[in-house]
C-alpha positions as CSV (number, residue, x, y, z in Angstrom):
1,M,39.2,-49.4,-21.4
2,F,40.4,-46.8,-18.9
3,K,44.1,-46.2,-18.6
4,I,45.7,-45.9,-15.1
5,L,49.2,-44.5,-14.5
6,L,50.6,-45.9,-11.3
7,I,53.6,-44.0,-9.9
8,E,55.2,-46.1,-7.1
9,D,58.9,-46.7,-6.2
10,D,58.2,-49.9,-4.1
11,L,58.4,-52.6,-6.7
12,I,56.5,-55.1,-4.7
13,L,53.5,-52.7,-4.3
14,L,53.9,-51.7,-7.9
15,K,53.4,-55.3,-9.0
16,M,50.6,-56.0,-6.6
17,Y,48.5,-53.0,-7.5
18,T,49.2,-53.5,-11.2
19,E,47.8,-57.0,-11.0
20,K,44.7,-55.9,-9.1
21,L,44.0,-53.0,-11.4
22,K,44.3,-55.3,-14.5
23,V,41.9,-57.8,-13.0
24,A,39.5,-54.9,-12.5
25,G,39.7,-54.2,-16.2
26,F,42.1,-51.3,-16.4
27,E,45.0,-50.8,-18.7
28,V,48.0,-50.0,-16.4
29,I,51.1,-48.0,-17.1
30,T,53.7,-48.0,-14.4
31,A,56.5,-45.6,-13.3
32,S,58.9,-46.3,-10.5
33,S,60.1,-42.7,-10.0
34,G,58.7,-39.2,-10.1
35,E,60.6,-38.3,-13.2
36,E,59.4,-41.3,-15.1
37,G,55.8,-40.6,-13.9
38,L,55.8,-37.1,-15.2
39,K,57.0,-38.2,-18.6
40,K,54.4,-41.0,-18.9
41,A,51.6,-38.6,-17.7
42,A,52.4,-36.2,-20.5
43,G,53.0,-38.9,-23.1
44,D,50.5,-41.6,-22.4
45,H,47.5,-39.4,-21.3
46,P,46.1,-41.6,-18.5
47,D,42.5,-41.4,-17.4
48,F,43.6,-41.5,-13.7
49,I,46.9,-41.3,-11.8
50,I,47.8,-43.1,-8.6
51,L,50.7,-41.3,-6.9
52,D,53.0,-42.3,-4.1
53,L,54.4,-39.4,-2.0
54,I,57.6,-40.7,-0.6
55,M,60.0,-41.3,-3.5
56,P,63.7,-40.5,-4.0
57,K,64.9,-37.5,-6.0
58,V,61.5,-36.2,-7.2
59,D,58.9,-36.9,-4.6
60,G,55.1,-37.1,-4.9
61,A,54.5,-33.6,-3.8
62,A,56.8,-32.2,-6.5
63,V,55.1,-34.5,-9.1
64,L,51.7,-33.3,-8.1
65,K,52.7,-29.7,-8.3
66,E,54.2,-30.2,-11.8
67,L,51.1,-32.2,-13.0
68,K,48.7,-29.5,-11.9
69,G,50.9,-26.7,-13.3
70,N,51.2,-28.2,-16.7
71,P,48.3,-27.4,-19.1
72,A,48.7,-30.9,-20.7
73,T,48.2,-32.8,-17.4
74,K,46.4,-30.4,-15.0
75,D,42.9,-31.9,-15.5
76,M,44.1,-35.5,-14.9
77,P,42.5,-36.8,-11.7
78,V,45.0,-37.9,-9.1
79,G,44.7,-40.2,-6.1
80,I,47.4,-40.2,-3.5
81,L,48.6,-43.6,-2.1
82,T,51.0,-43.3,0.7
83,V,52.2,-44.5,4.2
84,V,51.7,-40.9,5.5
85,H,48.5,-39.9,7.3
86,R,46.7,-37.1,5.5
87,D,47.2,-34.8,8.5
88,L,50.9,-35.3,8.5
89,V,51.5,-34.6,4.8
90,T,54.0,-31.8,4.1
91,G,55.1,-29.9,1.0
92,I,51.6,-29.8,-0.6
93,T,49.6,-26.6,-0.5
94,K,46.0,-26.6,0.5
95,E,45.0,-25.6,-3.0
96,L,46.7,-28.8,-4.4
97,M,45.3,-31.0,-1.6
98,D,41.8,-29.8,-2.6
99,Q,42.4,-31.1,-6.1
100,I,43.2,-34.7,-5.0
101,V,40.3,-37.0,-5.8
102,F,41.2,-39.8,-3.3
103,F,43.7,-40.1,-0.5
104,W,44.6,-43.7,0.5
105,Q,46.8,-44.7,3.4
106,K,48.6,-47.9,2.4
107,D,48.2,-49.7,5.7
108,R,44.5,-49.0,5.8
109,T,43.7,-49.7,2.1
110,E,43.1,-52.8,0.0
111,P,44.2,-52.7,-3.6
112,S,40.8,-54.1,-4.6
113,D,39.1,-51.1,-2.9
114,V,41.4,-48.7,-4.8
115,A,40.4,-50.3,-8.1
116,T,36.7,-50.2,-7.2
117,Q,36.7,-46.6,-6.1
118,I,38.6,-45.5,-9.3
119,K,36.2,-47.5,-11.5
120,R,33.2,-45.8,-9.8
121,Y,34.8,-42.4,-10.2
122,L,35.5,-42.8,-13.9
123,N,32.1,-44.3,-14.6
124,R,30.2,-41.7,-12.5
125,N,27.1,-39.9,-13.7
126,P,28.0,-36.2,-13.7
127,D,24.4,-35.4,-12.8
128,A,24.2,-37.9,-9.9
129,P,23.7,-36.4,-6.4
130,K,26.9,-36.5,-4.3
131,I,26.9,-37.7,-0.7
132,L,29.8,-37.7,1.8
133,I,29.5,-40.3,4.5
134,V,31.5,-39.6,7.6
135,E,31.6,-42.6,9.9
136,D,34.3,-44.3,12.0
137,D,32.6,-47.7,12.0
138,S,34.0,-49.4,8.9
139,F,31.1,-51.9,8.7
140,L,28.5,-49.1,8.7
141,L,30.6,-47.0,6.4
142,K,30.6,-49.8,3.8
143,M,26.9,-50.7,4.3
144,Y,25.7,-47.1,3.8
145,S,28.1,-46.5,0.9
146,K,26.7,-49.5,-0.9
147,K,23.1,-48.5,-0.2
148,F,23.6,-45.0,-1.7
149,E,25.7,-46.2,-4.6
150,L,23.0,-48.7,-5.6
151,D,20.5,-45.9,-5.7
152,G,22.7,-43.8,-8.1
153,F,24.6,-41.5,-5.7
154,E,28.2,-40.6,-6.1
155,V,29.7,-41.5,-2.8
156,Q,32.8,-40.5,-0.9
157,T,33.7,-41.5,2.6
158,A,35.7,-40.3,5.6
159,A,36.6,-42.1,8.8
160,D,36.7,-39.1,11.2
161,G,35.6,-35.5,11.4
162,A,38.9,-34.1,10.3
163,E,39.0,-36.1,7.1
164,G,35.3,-35.4,6.6
165,L,35.9,-31.6,6.8
166,E,38.7,-31.9,4.2
167,K,36.5,-33.9,1.9
168,M,33.6,-31.4,2.3
169,K,35.9,-28.8,0.8
170,S,37.3,-30.9,-2.1
171,F,34.3,-33.1,-3.0
172,Q,31.6,-30.4,-2.5
173,P,28.8,-33.0,-1.8
174,N,25.1,-32.2,-2.1
175,L,24.7,-33.8,1.4
176,V,26.8,-35.0,4.3
177,L,25.8,-38.0,6.4
178,M,27.6,-37.3,9.7
179,D,28.3,-39.4,12.8
180,I,29.0,-37.5,16.0
181,M,31.3,-39.6,18.2
182,M,34.5,-40.1,16.2
183,P,38.3,-39.9,16.8
184,K,40.4,-36.9,16.1
185,M,37.5,-34.6,15.5
186,S,33.9,-35.1,16.4
187,G,31.0,-34.6,14.0
188,L,29.8,-31.6,16.0
189,E,33.3,-30.0,15.8
190,A,33.5,-30.7,12.1
191,M,30.1,-29.1,11.5
192,D,31.1,-26.1,13.5
193,K,34.2,-25.6,11.4
194,A,32.3,-26.2,8.2
195,R,29.9,-23.4,9.0
196,Q,32.8,-21.0,9.4
197,D,34.2,-21.8,5.9
198,P,32.5,-20.1,2.9
199,T,33.2,-23.1,0.7
200,T,31.3,-25.5,3.0
201,K,28.9,-23.5,5.1
202,N,25.9,-24.2,2.9
203,I,26.3,-27.9,2.6
204,P,23.5,-29.7,4.4
205,V,24.4,-32.2,7.1
206,L,22.2,-35.1,8.2
207,V,23.4,-36.5,11.5
208,L,23.3,-40.3,12.0
209,T,24.5,-41.3,15.5
210,N,24.2,-43.6,18.5
211,L,23.4,-40.6,20.7
212,S,19.7,-40.3,21.3
213,T,18.9,-37.6,23.9
214,T,17.0,-34.4,23.1
215,D,20.1,-32.4,24.2
216,D,22.1,-34.3,21.5
217,A,19.6,-33.5,18.8
218,E,19.5,-29.8,19.9
219,A,23.3,-29.6,19.9
220,A,23.4,-30.9,16.3
221,V,20.7,-28.6,15.1
222,K,22.5,-25.6,16.7
223,K,25.6,-26.6,14.7
224,G,23.5,-26.5,11.5
225,A,22.2,-30.1,11.0
226,V,19.1,-30.4,8.8
227,G,18.2,-33.7,10.3
228,F,19.0,-36.0,13.2
229,L,18.6,-39.8,13.1
230,V,19.5,-42.4,15.7
231,K,21.2,-45.5,14.2
232,S,19.2,-48.0,16.2
233,D,15.9,-46.5,15.2
234,V,16.3,-46.5,11.4
235,T,17.1,-48.9,8.6
236,P,19.4,-48.0,5.7
237,S,16.4,-47.6,3.5
238,Q,14.9,-45.1,5.9
239,V,18.2,-43.1,6.0
240,L,18.2,-43.1,2.2
241,S,14.6,-41.8,2.1
242,K,15.5,-39.1,4.5
243,A,18.5,-38.0,2.5
244,K,16.3,-37.9,-0.7
245,E,13.7,-35.8,1.2
246,I,16.4,-33.3,2.2
247,L,17.8,-33.0,-1.3
248,A,14.3,-32.6,-2.8
249,K,13.6,-29.7,-0.4
250,K,16.9,-28.1,-1.2
251,E,16.1,-28.1,-4.9
252,S,12.6,-26.8,-4.5
């Protein structure tokens, strides 16, 4: 049984997430402060840590820095669960942000989804191909995530280009499935920025979009896309087949 350490000062949320995680089959250790969380991380050796950011005295940023700076806890995977949007987080260096496995915003996340994602992460096949799906339509995001997971892929998701770019850096997927029209940062802008970063410039991107003109396809290819699919023209199975084809060519 996997052991989860939940560090959260809101006692109502602490109880709610504890119950959901136990139902999902986890052993749960709780801490209602940063200080207590650090002690339990070092003493109880959890398999995964869920960490709130906004806490009195020792906040989540300080806890994360201490965890990753301590040889006894530095390899423990951490997921952030907070009310703060990822773009507005302060006090955490880029290096530490890149080590975060998941970033959940409380008002956009269900406890059951957190439990499911952690379970998939801890049970992942280290040799499974990794795909990042960047899509602002939540229905499509879940549908394609499920399709790839059932085929043995390790999947992470992002709801806009900015989040997708950050996860390209931290997750280092074998392939990105990228929408174009999204809030905050479009898929084309994310691809352009990815090509300028040595850590992401060689990650192949397959575009899946509602846009269907030749100009749209050419614009995506100019930004480095290795494929261009129109959502209304393909089924999830066809998207999966195209992704496998791209990965096979990459390995050959």
